C-alpha distance (Angstrom), angle and dihedral (degrees) to the residues before:
residue distance angle dihedral
X1 . . .
X2 3.81 . .
X3 3.74 118.9 .
X4 3.77 117.1 -87.8
X5 3.86 94.1 -108.2
X6 3.81 99.9 43.3
X7 3.78 112.6 121.0
X8 3.75 96.0 -4.7
X9 3.81 107.8 85.9
X10 3.74 137.5 22.8
X11 3.84 122.8 -97.3
X12 3.73 89.5 -105.7
X13 3.78 91.7 53.4
X14 3.82 90.3 45.6
X15 3.77 90.7 54.8
X16 3.76 94.4 49.8
X17 3.79 93.4 45.8
X18 3.74 96.6 48.1
X19 3.75 94.7 43.4
X20 3.84 95.3 53.0
X21 3.83 95.9 63.9
X22 3.73 145.7 -21.5
X23 3.80 116.3 -64.7
X24 3.82 121.1 -114.8
X25 3.76 129.4 -151.8
X26 3.86 122.0 -135.5
X27 3.76 107.7 -69.9
X28 3.77 98.2 -161.1
X29 3.73 94.5 127.9
X30 3.80 90.9 65.7
X31 3.80 91.3 60.8
X32 3.84 130.9 73.1
X33 3.83 90.3 -113.2
X34 3.84 117.1 139.5
X35 3.82 115.4 -145.3
X36 3.81 92.9 -113.7
X37 3.82 91.0 61.3
X38 3.82 121.9 90.2
X39 3.76 102.3 -168.5
X40 3.82 110.9 -175.4
X41 3.83 90.9 151.1
X42 3.79 109.6 95.6
X43 3.78 86.4 131.7
X44 3.82 86.4 69.9
X45 3.80 98.4 38.5
X46 3.79 133.3 -38.7
X47 3.75 124.5 -124.3
X48 3.78 113.2 -111.8
X49 3.72 126.1 -104.8
X50 3.72 108.9 -115.8
X51 3.80 89.9 -118.7
X52 3.75 90.4 54.3
X53 3.76 91.3 49.7
X54 3.80 88.5 50.6
X55 3.80 91.4 49.5
X56 3.77 91.0 53.2
X57 3.83 92.6 48.3
X58 3.74 91.0 48.9
X59 3.88 87.8 49.6
X60 3.79 89.4 54.4
X61 3.80 90.1 51.5
X62 3.82 91.8 48.6
X63 3.77 90.0 49.7
X64 3.77 89.6 53.8
X65 3.86 88.9 58.0
X66 3.79 103.7 46.5
X67 3.78 92.0 174.7
X68 3.83 86.4 76.8
X69 3.87 92.1 56.2
X70 3.78 114.8 92.3
X71 3.84 134.8 -171.5
X72 3.83 88.6 -99.7
X73 3.74 89.6 62.2
X74 3.82 88.9 66.4
X75 3.80 90.3 62.8
X76 3.84 117.4 15.8
X77 3.83 98.7 65.3
X78 3.79 90.7 47.0
X79 3.81 90.4 52.0
X80 3.82 89.4 50.5
X81 3.75 91.0 52.8
X82 3.81 90.6 50.5
X83 3.85 90.4 51.2
X84 3.81 93.8 48.1
X85 3.74 97.2 45.8
X86 3.75 92.1 42.7
X87 3.77 89.5 52.4
X88 3.82 91.3 55.4
X89 3.82 93.3 55.2
X90 3.78 99.0 32.0
X91 3.81 97.5 -106.8
X92 3.73 132.8 124.6
X93 3.81 122.8 -111.7
X94 3.80 91.0 -107.5
X95 3.81 90.3 68.6
X96 3.84 96.3 53.0
X97 3.82 125.5 93.1
X98 3.77 126.3 -171.1
X99 3.80 112.6 -136.2
X100 3.82 136.8 162.1
X101 3.77 102.3 -119.6
X102 3.75 147.8 -3.4
X103 3.76 91.6 -103.8
X104 3.81 88.5 56.9
X105 3.79 90.7 50.7
X106 3.77 93.8 47.3
X107 3.88 86.3 50.5
X108 3.78 87.9 59.1
X109 3.78 91.4 52.8
X110 3.78 91.5 47.0
X111 3.83 89.8 51.3
X112 3.71 93.9 53.0
X113 3.78 110.2 32.7
X114 3.76 116.2 87.0
X115 3.92 111.3 -116.2
X116 3.78 115.9 176.0
X117 3.77 136.0 -175.7
X118 3.87 110.7 -73.5
X119 3.77 92.7 22.2
X120 3.88 122.3 125.3
X121 3.75 130.7 -138.9
X122 3.84 113.6 -151.3
X123 3.83 117.9 -141.9
X124 3.80 132.4 156.0
X125 3.74 130.4 -114.2
X126 3.82 115.5 -93.6
X127 3.81 91.1 14.1
X128 3.82 115.3 160.1
X129 3.80 111.4 -84.2
X130 3.81 95.7 -120.8
X131 3.73 88.3 68.4
X132 3.81 94.9 45.0
X133 3.75 110.6 43.7
X134 3.84 96.5 58.2
X135 3.83 90.6 51.3
X136 3.77 93.5 47.2
X137 3.79 89.9 52.2
X138 3.80 91.2 47.6
X139 3.80 92.6 48.2
X140 3.73 90.1 50.9
X141 3.80 93.9 49.5
X142 3.76 92.2 45.9
X143 3.79 100.7 40.0
X144 3.77 89.0 -116.6
X145 3.88 126.7 130.2
X146 3.68 134.9 -122.4
X147 3.82 110.0 -131.3
X148 3.79 111.5 -155.2
X149 3.77 119.3 -156.5
X150 3.86 108.1 -140.5
X151 3.70 120.4 -131.7
X152 3.80 104.4 -86.5
X153 3.79 130.4 -138.4
X154 3.79 88.4 -134.2
X155 3.75 136.4 12.2
X156 3.82 118.1 6.8
X157 3.81 92.9 -158.4
X158 3.76 93.9 58.3
X159 3.79 90.0 46.3
X160 3.82 90.5 54.9
X161 3.75 93.7 44.2
X162 3.77 91.8 52.8
X163 3.82 93.9 63.4
X164 3.79 100.4 45.9
X165 3.78 111.1 101.9
X166 3.78 142.3 153.6
X167 3.82 90.1 -74.7
X168 3.84 93.6 55.0
X169 3.85 108.2 113.2
X170 3.86 97.5 174.7
X171 3.80 137.7 14.6
X172 3.77 103.8 -157.4
X173 3.78 110.9 -178.1
X174 3.75 143.6 137.9
X175 3.81 124.3 -110.5
X176 3.84 89.7 -120.5
X177 3.75 131.3 17.8
X178 3.84 112.4 -92.0
X179 3.82 98.0 -134.4
X180 3.81 104.5 28.3
X181 3.77 105.9 29.4
X182 3.82 92.7 -128.4
X183 3.80 109.7 159.0
X184 3.82 123.9 -129.8
X185 3.81 122.3 -146.9
X186 3.75 99.4 -122.2
X187 3.77 94.2 -178.2
X188 3.76 93.4 60.8
X189 3.85 92.1 40.7
X190 3.87 90.0 50.5
X191 3.76 91.0 51.9
X192 3.80 94.4 52.6
X193 3.80 92.2 42.0
X194 3.82 91.4 52.9
X195 3.79 92.2 47.4
X196 3.87 87.0 57.2
X197 3.81 93.6 43.8
X198 3.79 90.7 -113.2
X199 3.72 123.1 146.7
X200 3.85 119.1 -124.7
X201 3.77 117.8 -137.6
X202 3.87 114.8 -177.4
X203 3.81 129.1 -166.6
X204 3.85 102.6 -158.4
X205 3.88 94.3 172.3
X206 3.75 93.8 118.6
X207 3.82 96.4 44.3
X208 3.84 115.3 26.7
X209 3.71 108.3 98.2
X210 3.80 93.2 39.0
X211 3.78 103.2 33.6
X212 3.84 113.7 53.3
X213 3.81 118.1 -126.4
X214 3.77 128.7 178.6
X215 3.71 119.2 -166.8
X216 3.81 94.6 -147.0
X217 3.80 87.7 61.7
X218 3.82 98.8 42.3
X219 3.83 97.9 31.0
X220 3.82 98.1 -156.9
X221 3.75 121.8 -177.6
X222 3.73 89.6 -141.7
X223 3.79 129.5 8.2
X224 3.79 124.1 -175.2
X225 3.73 135.3 -175.4
X226 3.77 128.0 177.0
X227 3.78 112.7 -132.8
X228 3.82 101.4 -136.0
X229 3.79 103.7 69.9
X230 3.85 124.5 45.3
X231 3.82 88.8 -3.5
X232 3.80 90.8 64.3
X233 3.79 93.3 -139.3
X234 3.83 139.3 119.9
X235 3.78 127.4 -57.1
X236 3.81 110.9 -111.1
X237 3.81 99.7 42.6
X238 3.76 124.6 92.9
X239 3.82 131.7 177.9
X240 3.82 120.7 -134.9
X241 3.78 125.3 -168.7
X242 3.83 113.7 -158.5
X243 3.74 120.0 -166.0
X244 3.84 113.7 -123.0
X245 3.79 85.9 -115.3
X246 3.84 89.5 71.8
X247 3.79 103.1 32.7
X248 3.77 92.9 104.2
X249 3.72 90.0 57.7
X250 3.83 135.6 115.1
X251 3.78 119.7 -76.3
X252 3.82 121.6 -145.7
X253 3.74 92.7 -126.4
X254 3.79 131.1 41.7
X255 3.83 92.4 -141.4
X256 3.78 123.2 174.0
X257 3.78 92.9 -134.7
X258 3.80 89.6 63.9
X259 3.71 95.2 63.7
X260 3.71 129.9 95.8
X261 3.81 95.1 -115.7
X262 3.80 95.0 46.6
X263 3.78 94.7 116.3
X264 3.78 92.7 56.8
X265 3.79 96.8 83.2
X266 3.83 94.5 173.2
X267 3.84 91.6 59.3
X268 3.75 105.3 37.1
X269 3.73 90.1 124.1
X270 3.80 88.2 65.1
X271 3.74 85.3 88.9
X272 3.80 116.7 -140.7
X273 3.78 121.6 -157.8
X274 3.83 92.4 -167.2
X275 3.78 117.1 97.9
X276 3.78 124.8 -135.5
X277 3.82 112.6 -93.9
X278 3.80 124.4 -76.6
X279 3.80 123.2 -15.8
X280 3.80 91.7 -16.1
X281 3.90 89.0 98.6
X282 3.77 87.3 70.1
X283 3.85 95.7 57.0
X284 3.82 116.9 122.3
X285 3.80 121.0 -109.7
X286 3.82 114.6 -93.2
X287 3.81 90.3 19.7
X288 3.88 90.5 150.7
X289 3.79 97.1 87.1
X290 3.74 113.3 166.8
X291 3.79 87.3 -152.1
X292 3.77 107.2 42.3
X293 3.87 100.6 37.2
X294 3.84 94.7 54.6
X295 3.83 88.4 48.1
X296 3.80 90.1 51.2
X297 3.74 92.6 47.0
X298 3.83 90.6 53.5
X299 3.82 95.0 46.7
X300 3.84 94.7 43.8
X301 3.84 89.1 47.6
X302 3.75 92.7 53.6
X303 3.83 91.9 48.1
X304 3.80 88.0 49.4
X305 3.82 90.4 53.0
X306 3.76 94.1 46.8
X307 3.80 94.7 40.7
X308 3.80 118.1 -134.5
X309 3.85 92.1 -115.1
X310 3.86 88.3 58.6
X311 3.84 89.4 52.1
X312 3.76 89.9 50.4
X313 3.77 89.4 51.6
X314 3.83 88.1 55.1
X315 3.79 98.0 46.5
X316 3.82 101.9 39.1
X317 3.78 94.5 69.5
X318 3.81 88.9 47.9
X319 3.79 89.7 54.6
X320 3.79 89.7 50.5
X321 3.79 89.8 49.3
X322 3.84 89.7 51.2
X323 3.83 89.1 51.8
X324 3.77 92.0 48.1
X325 3.83 90.8 50.9
X326 3.82 90.1 47.0
X327 3.85 90.3 52.1
X328 3.74 91.7 50.8
X329 3.79 91.1 54.2
X330 3.81 94.8 42.1
X331 3.82 96.6 -111.2
X332 3.82 120.6 147.9
X333 3.80 126.0 -122.5
X334 3.81 139.3 161.2
X335 3.78 120.0 -73.6
X336 3.76 106.4 -71.8
X337 3.78 93.0 -133.1
X338 3.85 89.4 62.7
X339 3.82 98.4 40.3
X340 3.79 116.6 116.8
X341 3.78 122.6 -134.5
X342 3.79 88.9 -119.3
X343 3.79 105.8 68.2
X344 3.77 144.0 -20.5
X345 3.83 128.2 -151.4
X346 3.76 111.1 -134.8
X347 3.81 111.0 -156.6
X348 3.78 108.9 -124.9
X349 3.89 120.5 -135.5
X350 3.78 120.5 -114.1
X351 3.77 92.2 -108.1
X352 3.81 95.0 60.1
X353 3.82 113.5 122.1
X354 3.79 111.5 -98.6
X355 3.77 90.8 -128.2
X356 3.80 94.7 45.9
X357 3.75 95.2 135.9
X358 3.85 90.4 57.4
X359 3.79 91.8 46.6
X360 3.80 91.8 48.9
X361 3.72 93.0 49.8
X362 3.81 90.8 49.5
X363 3.78 84.0 62.9
X364 3.82 92.8 48.7
X365 3.81 93.6 -103.5
X366 3.74 118.7 125.6
X367 3.78 131.6 -166.6
X368 3.81 131.8 135.0
X369 3.73 124.8 -108.9
X370 3.77 112.0 -142.0
X371 3.84 124.0 170.8
X372 3.78 94.8 -25.9
X373 3.78 94.1 -43.8
X374 3.77 129.4 111.3
X375 3.80 98.9 -135.9
X376 3.83 104.4 -146.7
X377 3.79 110.9 -166.8
X378 3.80 117.9 177.1
X379 3.76 127.0 -173.4
X380 3.79 139.0 -179.9
X381 3.82 92.2 -62.8
X382 3.79 96.7 57.6
X383 3.84 131.7 87.7
X384 3.84 138.0 -172.1
X385 3.76 87.6 -93.2
X386 3.80 89.2 64.7
X387 3.80 89.0 51.9
X388 3.79 92.1 50.2
X389 3.76 91.2 49.2
X390 3.80 91.1 52.7
X391 3.83 95.4 50.9
X392 3.84 92.5 41.9
X393 3.76 91.9 51.0
X394 3.78 93.9 44.0
X395 3.83 91.3 50.0
X396 3.79 92.1 50.0
X397 3.78 93.2 48.4
X398 3.82 91.0 50.5
X399 3.76 91.1 48.6
X400 3.78 93.6 48.9
X401 3.79 89.7 46.1
X402 3.77 91.8 53.4
X403 3.81 93.6 49.3
X404 3.77 96.3 41.8
X405 3.82 91.2 -117.6
X406 3.79 117.2 153.2
X407 3.78 114.6 -101.3
X408 3.75 99.6 -156.2
């Protein structure tokens, strides 16, 4: 088989990719992925590493035998998750909170960021709802406004920068666009937001785990990533970075685990008003799952061993190959210079079957359809052969649809 980079990127791009980190081979064998499945859909949900599956199954067995669960199990696994996730984004464990979902994390940001009458909150068109609804509610309550950046013809970053002004209270955006995969320059956006005394809230769910992000470079006020997509972890566990500026804030829950005396089980009714240090106060109740935390530790440990920059080096050429194939077939896509290494939205032609996602899945090929785009999202388990299979299957289904031929 040819090397992963051959024929996909220019020599200049090859040099920059290889020099930034160690290269990885395809890791498909580490996942529970049958040969018949072409999964280009990590933007929907990643398959689990076999080790992560096993950690979850072992956690279920442990939960079935509660005599094997100790007081330490309520704290030590959570601290390990904080350390591992913090290490991936260049943060200390004190700044990491364990929450159940992106909407919960955004709720924490809304509860703690000052929004006043006449302020505006900047979001982008077709942003994922979990990072929209809480801001709409906050704007309504505070007589503020949600300012939506329309999908631009050119550079997303410039479009976002153009609407930030002295009345902007919050810039609440993803790292990449949810339906197209276009990447935003968070460093530039952060600088302009800071100059206008606006908070930056980033949903990195669709990028972190493939696209590196360091909080000392971006300086977000809040940064959230759900664990079940690029992070290769369980559903129901989400990681929240809270800037030190906000770590004395108000949690959504008054949970016993978030207090300084929480590890003293015998004296929990000696009620303590002091919170645990750092962002721990924002943790969800019942965070100490014997199932989810071991799965998270295993997935975060594997990402740490691989290094996110190395995963980007693997997927970015695949994204370029997808773009090249789309160009050859006349399909639209975002500007290649702004495409992330995580996913790319391929504009579907008018003659595509309305149930194309179902027809593709019937052939063992999986992508998401979002707003007229086939959202193709490769990861470390995909190869060019998967990309070829997707486009060949899509072309055949369109041809069959146009001629009225049966597809099954």
